[in-house]
Each structure stands twice: as structure tokens, then as C-alpha cells.
C-alpha positions as CSV (number, residue, x, y, z in Angstrom):
1,M,0.0,0.0,0.0
2,K,2.8,2.3,0.8
3,N,4.5,1.6,-2.6
4,K,1.3,2.4,-4.4
5,T,1.0,5.7,-2.6
6,K,4.6,6.5,-3.5
7,K,3.9,5.8,-7.1
8,L,0.9,8.0,-7.2
9,L,2.8,10.8,-5.5
10,L,5.7,10.5,-8.0
11,I,3.3,10.7,-10.9
12,G,1.7,13.7,-9.4
13,L,5.0,15.4,-9.2
14,I,6.2,14.5,-12.7
15,L,3.0,15.2,-14.6
16,P,3.0,19.0,-13.9
17,M,6.6,19.2,-14.9
18,L,5.9,17.5,-18.2
19,L,2.9,19.8,-18.8
20,T,5.1,22.8,-18.0
21,A,7.9,21.7,-20.3
22,G,5.3,21.1,-23.1
23,C,3.9,24.6,-22.6
24,N,7.4,26.1,-22.6
25,R,8.3,24.3,-25.8
26,A,5.0,25.6,-27.3
27,E,5.8,29.1,-26.2
28,N,9.4,29.0,-27.5
29,K,8.1,27.7,-30.8
30,S,5.7,30.6,-30.9
31,V,8.4,33.1,-30.2
32,E,10.7,31.5,-32.8
33,D,7.8,31.7,-35.3
34,E,7.3,35.4,-34.5
35,D,11.1,36.0,-34.9
36,A,10.9,34.3,-38.3
37,V,8.1,36.5,-39.3
38,E,10.0,39.5,-38.1
39,E,13.1,38.5,-40.0
40,K,11.1,38.3,-43.2
41,N,9.8,41.8,-42.7
42,T,13.1,43.6,-42.2
43,I,16.7,43.4,-43.3
44,E,19.5,44.2,-40.8
45,A,22.6,45.9,-42.0
46,F,25.6,47.8,-40.8
47,G,26.1,51.3,-42.0
48,Y,28.0,54.6,-41.6
49,V,27.1,58.3,-42.0
50,R,28.5,60.3,-44.9
51,A,28.1,63.9,-46.0
52,E,27.1,64.4,-49.6
53,N,28.6,67.2,-51.8
54,P,31.4,68.5,-49.5
55,R,32.4,72.1,-50.3
56,N,36.0,72.4,-51.5
57,I,37.4,75.9,-51.0
58,V,39.7,76.8,-53.9
59,I,41.2,80.2,-54.7
60,D,42.6,80.8,-58.2
61,I,44.2,84.2,-57.8
62,P,47.6,85.4,-56.5
63,A,47.1,85.4,-52.7
64,K,48.8,84.5,-49.4
65,V,47.3,83.1,-46.2
66,E,47.3,85.9,-43.7
67,R,45.5,84.2,-40.8
68,I,43.6,80.9,-40.3
69,E,40.6,81.3,-38.0
70,V,39.4,77.6,-37.8
71,K,40.7,74.2,-36.8
72,E,40.2,70.7,-38.2
73,G,36.9,69.3,-37.1
74,Q,35.5,72.6,-36.0
75,R,31.7,73.2,-36.6
76,V,30.9,76.3,-38.6
77,S,27.7,78.2,-39.6
78,K,26.9,80.3,-42.6
79,G,28.9,83.6,-42.6
80,D,31.6,82.4,-40.1
81,L,35.1,83.7,-40.9
82,L,37.4,80.8,-41.9
83,I,40.6,82.2,-43.4
84,L,41.9,85.8,-44.0
85,L,43.8,86.3,-47.2
86,D,46.4,88.9,-48.5
87,I,45.4,89.6,-52.1
88,T,47.6,92.7,-52.7
89,D,49.2,91.3,-55.8
90,F,45.9,90.4,-57.4
91,D,44.4,93.9,-56.7
92,A,47.6,95.4,-58.3
93,E,47.1,93.2,-61.4
94,I,43.5,94.3,-61.7
95,R,44.4,98.0,-61.5
96,K,47.2,97.5,-64.1
97,K,44.7,95.9,-66.5
98,E,42.1,98.6,-66.0
99,Q,44.7,101.3,-66.6
100,E,45.8,99.6,-69.8
101,L,42.2,99.4,-70.9
102,R,41.7,103.1,-70.3
103,V,44.7,104.0,-72.4
104,L,43.5,101.8,-75.3
105,E,40.1,103.4,-75.2
106,L,41.5,106.9,-75.3
107,E,43.7,106.0,-78.3
108,K,40.6,104.6,-80.0
109,Q,38.6,107.7,-79.4
110,K,41.4,109.9,-80.9
111,A,41.7,107.6,-83.9
112,E,38.0,107.5,-84.5
113,K,37.9,111.3,-85.0
114,T,40.1,111.1,-88.1
115,V,39.4,107.6,-89.4
116,F,35.6,108.1,-89.7
117,E,35.9,111.7,-90.8
118,D,34.9,112.3,-94.5
119,L,38.1,111.9,-96.5
120,N,37.0,114.6,-99.0
121,K,36.7,117.1,-96.1
122,D,40.3,116.4,-94.9
123,P,42.4,119.5,-95.6
124,A,45.4,117.4,-96.8
125,M,43.1,115.5,-99.2
126,K,41.6,118.7,-100.5
127,K,45.1,120.0,-101.3
128,L,45.9,116.8,-103.2
129,V,42.7,116.9,-105.1
130,G,43.4,120.5,-106.0
131,D,46.9,119.6,-107.1
132,L,45.5,116.8,-109.3
133,Q,43.0,119.2,-110.9
134,F,45.7,121.8,-111.6
135,A,48.0,119.1,-113.0
136,E,45.2,117.7,-115.3
137,D,44.5,121.3,-116.6
138,E,48.2,121.8,-117.3
139,L,48.3,118.4,-119.1
140,R,45.4,119.4,-121.3
141,K,47.1,122.7,-122.2
142,A,50.4,120.8,-122.9
143,Q,48.5,118.3,-125.1
144,I,47.0,121.2,-127.2
145,D,50.4,122.8,-127.5
146,L,52.0,119.5,-128.5
147,Q,49.4,118.9,-131.2
148,A,50.0,122.4,-132.6
149,K,53.8,121.9,-132.6
150,E,53.3,118.5,-134.3
151,T,51.3,120.1,-137.1
152,L,53.9,122.8,-137.6
153,Y,56.7,120.2,-137.5
154,Q,54.9,118.1,-140.1
155,Q,54.7,121.2,-142.3
156,G,58.4,121.9,-141.8
157,A,57.6,125.2,-140.1
158,I,59.6,124.4,-136.9
159,P,62.8,122.3,-136.4
160,Q,63.0,118.9,-134.7
161,R,64.6,120.4,-131.6
162,E,61.6,122.6,-130.9
163,Y,59.1,119.8,-131.4
164,D,61.2,117.5,-129.1
165,G,61.2,120.2,-126.4
166,E,57.4,120.4,-126.6
167,Q,57.2,116.6,-126.1
168,K,59.3,116.8,-123.0
169,I,57.0,119.5,-121.6
170,Y,54.0,117.2,-122.3
171,Q,55.6,114.2,-120.6
172,G,56.5,116.3,-117.5
173,K,52.9,117.5,-117.2
174,K,51.7,113.9,-117.7
175,K,54.0,112.7,-114.9
176,A,52.7,115.5,-112.6
177,V,49.2,114.1,-113.1
178,E,50.3,110.6,-112.3
179,D,52.2,111.8,-109.2
180,A,49.1,113.6,-107.9
181,K,47.0,110.5,-108.4
182,L,49.5,108.4,-106.6
183,A,49.5,110.9,-103.7
184,I,45.7,110.6,-103.4
185,E,45.9,106.8,-103.6
186,G,48.6,106.9,-100.9
187,M,46.4,108.9,-98.5
188,E,43.4,106.6,-99.2
189,Y,45.6,103.6,-98.4
190,E,46.7,105.3,-95.2
191,K,43.1,105.8,-94.2
192,K,42.4,102.2,-94.9
193,Q,45.4,101.2,-92.8
194,E,44.2,103.4,-90.0
195,K,40.7,101.8,-90.2
196,D,42.3,98.3,-90.1
197,Q,44.5,99.4,-87.2
198,L,41.4,100.7,-85.4
199,L,39.7,97.3,-85.9
200,I,42.8,95.6,-84.4
201,Q,42.6,98.1,-81.5
202,N,39.0,97.3,-81.0
203,E,39.9,93.6,-80.8
204,K,42.6,94.4,-78.2
205,I,40.0,96.3,-76.2
206,M,37.5,93.5,-76.3
207,A,40.2,91.0,-75.3
208,M,41.3,93.2,-72.4
209,K,37.7,93.5,-71.2
210,S,37.2,89.8,-71.4
211,E,40.4,89.3,-69.5
212,L,39.2,91.6,-66.8
213,V,35.9,89.9,-66.6
214,L,37.6,86.5,-66.2
215,L,39.9,87.9,-63.5
216,K,37.1,89.4,-61.5
217,E,35.1,86.2,-62.0
218,K,37.8,84.4,-60.1
219,V,36.8,86.2,-56.9
220,N,33.1,85.9,-57.6
221,R,32.6,83.0,-55.1
222,D,29.9,82.6,-52.4
223,Y,32.6,81.8,-49.9
224,L,34.9,84.8,-50.7
225,M,34.1,88.3,-49.5
226,G,37.0,90.7,-50.2
227,T,39.9,89.2,-48.4
228,Q,37.8,86.9,-46.2
229,I,37.0,83.2,-46.8
230,I,33.7,82.5,-45.1
231,S,31.4,79.5,-44.7
232,D,28.5,79.5,-47.3
233,I,27.0,76.4,-45.7
234,E,24.3,76.7,-43.0
235,S,25.9,73.9,-40.8
236,G,29.2,72.3,-41.6
237,V,32.4,70.8,-40.3
238,I,35.9,72.0,-41.3
239,Y,38.4,69.3,-42.5
240,E,41.5,69.0,-44.6
241,I,43.0,72.5,-44.1
242,G,45.8,72.5,-46.6
243,Y,47.8,75.7,-45.7
244,S,49.4,77.4,-42.8
245,Q,49.8,81.1,-42.1
246,G,52.1,82.8,-44.6
247,D,51.7,80.2,-47.3
248,I,51.3,81.2,-51.0
249,L,48.1,79.8,-52.5
250,S,48.2,77.4,-55.5
251,P,45.1,76.9,-57.7
252,E,45.9,73.2,-57.8
253,K,45.5,72.9,-54.1
254,K,42.4,73.6,-52.0
255,L,42.4,75.8,-48.9
256,C,40.1,73.5,-47.0
257,S,36.8,71.6,-47.2
258,I,33.5,71.9,-45.4
259,L,31.3,68.9,-44.8
260,N,27.7,69.8,-45.1
261,L,25.9,68.5,-42.0
262,E,22.5,69.1,-43.7
263,S,23.3,66.6,-46.5
264,L,24.1,63.6,-44.2
265,I,23.0,60.2,-45.5
266,V,23.6,56.7,-44.3
267,K,25.5,54.2,-46.4
268,A,24.1,50.8,-45.5
269,E,26.0,47.6,-46.4
270,V,23.4,45.0,-47.5
271,A,24.5,41.4,-48.1
272,E,24.0,40.4,-51.7
273,E,21.4,37.6,-50.9
274,F,19.0,40.2,-49.4
275,I,19.4,43.1,-51.9
276,K,16.6,41.8,-54.2
277,D,14.1,42.6,-51.4
278,V,15.3,46.2,-50.9
279,K,13.2,48.8,-52.7
280,L,13.5,52.5,-53.3
281,E,11.5,54.6,-50.7
282,A,11.4,51.7,-48.3
283,E,11.3,52.8,-44.7
284,A,14.3,52.2,-42.4
285,I,15.3,52.6,-38.8
286,I,18.8,54.0,-38.0
287,I,20.4,53.4,-34.6
288,P,23.8,55.1,-33.9
289,L,26.4,53.0,-32.1
290,A,27.4,56.3,-30.3
291,D,24.0,56.2,-28.5
292,K,21.8,53.2,-29.0
293,S,19.0,54.9,-27.1
294,K,18.5,57.2,-30.1
295,E,16.5,56.1,-33.1
296,Y,16.1,57.9,-36.5
297,R,13.7,57.3,-39.4
298,G,14.9,57.1,-42.9
299,K,14.0,56.0,-46.5
300,V,16.0,54.2,-49.1
301,A,17.1,56.9,-51.6
302,A,19.5,54.9,-53.9
303,I,20.8,51.4,-54.5
304,A,24.3,51.0,-55.9
305,G,24.5,49.5,-59.3
306,K,27.7,47.6,-58.4
307,A,28.6,45.3,-55.5
308,V,31.7,45.6,-53.4
309,E,33.7,42.9,-51.5
310,K,34.5,43.6,-47.9
311,G,35.9,41.1,-45.4
312,G,35.2,38.2,-47.7
313,E,31.6,39.2,-48.1
314,T,29.8,40.6,-51.1
315,L,27.8,43.7,-50.2
316,V,25.7,46.3,-52.0
317,L,25.7,49.9,-50.7
318,V,22.3,51.4,-50.1
319,D,21.8,55.1,-49.5
320,I,19.3,56.0,-46.8
321,A,18.1,59.5,-46.4
322,I,17.7,60.6,-42.7
323,E,14.3,62.1,-42.1
324,N,14.6,63.4,-38.4
325,N,18.2,64.2,-37.8
326,D,18.5,66.2,-34.6
327,G,22.2,67.2,-35.0
328,F,23.6,64.3,-33.1
329,L,24.6,62.2,-36.1
330,L,28.0,63.2,-37.5
331,P,30.0,62.2,-40.5
332,D,31.7,58.7,-40.2
333,F,29.4,57.7,-37.3
334,N,28.7,53.9,-37.4
335,V,25.0,52.9,-37.3
336,D,22.8,49.8,-37.3
337,V,20.1,49.8,-39.9
338,S,16.8,47.9,-40.2
339,I,15.2,48.2,-43.7
340,D,11.5,47.4,-44.1
341,I,10.9,44.9,-46.9
342,K,7.2,44.3,-46.4
């Protein structure tokens, strides 16, 4: 009887344990099933923060660094002074070009007064025309006299010597007419040369003006005000300062760069086996490793058209736009990303 009682007691103890274990297995199975459903709804990925379109500060004029007002990694706002320049040589070059332009324009004005003046009203030309008319009149008289002498010579009324003398006079008058015509043609040619020279001078003036426009355009930058380099970005971070105080600037080398904190995106590394499920505009959750209590919303903005290999794994970079950045996220922060694939 005692053995029977012990058996019943043992069964009574074991049965609840079995029932509890069965329930636990059912609960665990249910949790696993929920996890499986959850895994199908999102893709987990590692990512990092990047700033799009950084501002590179480049100065293409003769200049020297007078003073640097910022440091690497310093946050700046729009209008903040970054670097002070000495542009004395550039200002001198501009003044020299402007003076050369003024001289050319004055010379052009003087030339235009004579070049575009009516040639027939020119006193020198009037004299030449008068000389030609006189020479032509003299030639006509000489021709009449020669014809009369020739008739007398044919009749034997005058000797050969007198007739030859009259021919010499006629030839002299003829040459005077030719010389007067050549003088007029010479003045007309000079006028043409002056006009051609004026055209060349106009071309020089236009080239000088273009050169000045290009020179002044070099300082027409949103980040350059006179001798001051300022931030033209609302919120940024200074990096890669390339010069020290007293350095001469080179157009091939930037002064510094500014990361635009308003253009931050997340670069998520998605494993190749999951990329087929990622769609543009898909929602995402971003959690920074710097503070895992923070959570940011985002959307897939772009999917790379080429995979990369990293640590023996093939990955595809996915750009995620941050929708509620509160200023905590910084360039190069590491983040965990969950991308919705429902």
C-alpha cells in the first residue's frame, strides 16, 4: 500500500513538470515563429554616416594666407570667418589691366575722330585733289600745244629740236598728273590702314575687357568676401585644411573643405542575398552606435549598381536619407540599420 502511494505521489510530481515543459516548448516555438516572421519583414545591415557634396574651398588668384581662424573638425555656420587672405598682388594686377584698358580706349577715341571723318573734307586730301586738278589742266594745255607743234613740225615750219622740247614738256605734265593720283591713292591707303588698325585696337580692347571679366570672376565666389574666406553652408564641419599662415596659394591645391551637415546620409551595407528585397522609398530605422537609445527614421534613396567585397563578403551599398536628424549624427558615425521589406 505504501508503494502504491509513493507511485501516485511521484506521478503527481512528474505530470505537472511534463505539462510545464510542453507549454514552454510551445511558447518557445511561438516566439521563434514570431522572430521568423519579423526577420522576413526587415533586413538588418551595418552602415555609416556620410556627408554628400562637400564644399572644397579653392582660390585661383595670386594670394597669401594671412590668418587661419578655424581648426580641423570645427563646426561652422553660414557667414563664419574661416581664413583671412592677402590679395595685394591680385588687386595690383586688376588695377594695371584697368589702366591699360583706359589707355587703349583713349587712343581709340582719338583715332575715330580722323578715321571716320569724311576723307573729302580732310584738308590734306583737299590739297591733293586741287593739285591733281591743276596738273590735269596743265596736261590738257600741254597736249594742245604739242598737237599744234606737231602740225607745224609736219609742215616743216619748226625744227625737230623745238618739237622734241614740246614733247618733254608734255611728258612732264603727264608725270605730274600721275604723281598727284599716286599721292591721293597713298592717302586713301593710309586711311584704310588706320581703319584696319582701329579694328585691331577694338579687338585688343574686347580681349582686355574679357580678361578683366575673367579675372574678376575668379573672386566671384559665395565663400569669398573681399579678403575673407567665409562659410557659405548653414551647418558644416571643417576638414583637410591645406595651408598654414604665410603660405602662398596654389590653384591646384584647395584651402580646406567643409562637410555639409545638412546633407548627411547613411551608407548601409546590405548582403547580396538580401538586396533583391530592398526597394526605393522603403522605410528604415537607424540606430547610432554612439548612443543606442536614439532612433532615427529614414528612407531608401538609392541602391548602388555595383557590389563591393569587404571582409570576404559581397555587399551592395544602399543610400538611406535621414528624415529626423537632430544634429547628433556626425560624418563617419557607425550605425545599425533595419530596412523594411514588407
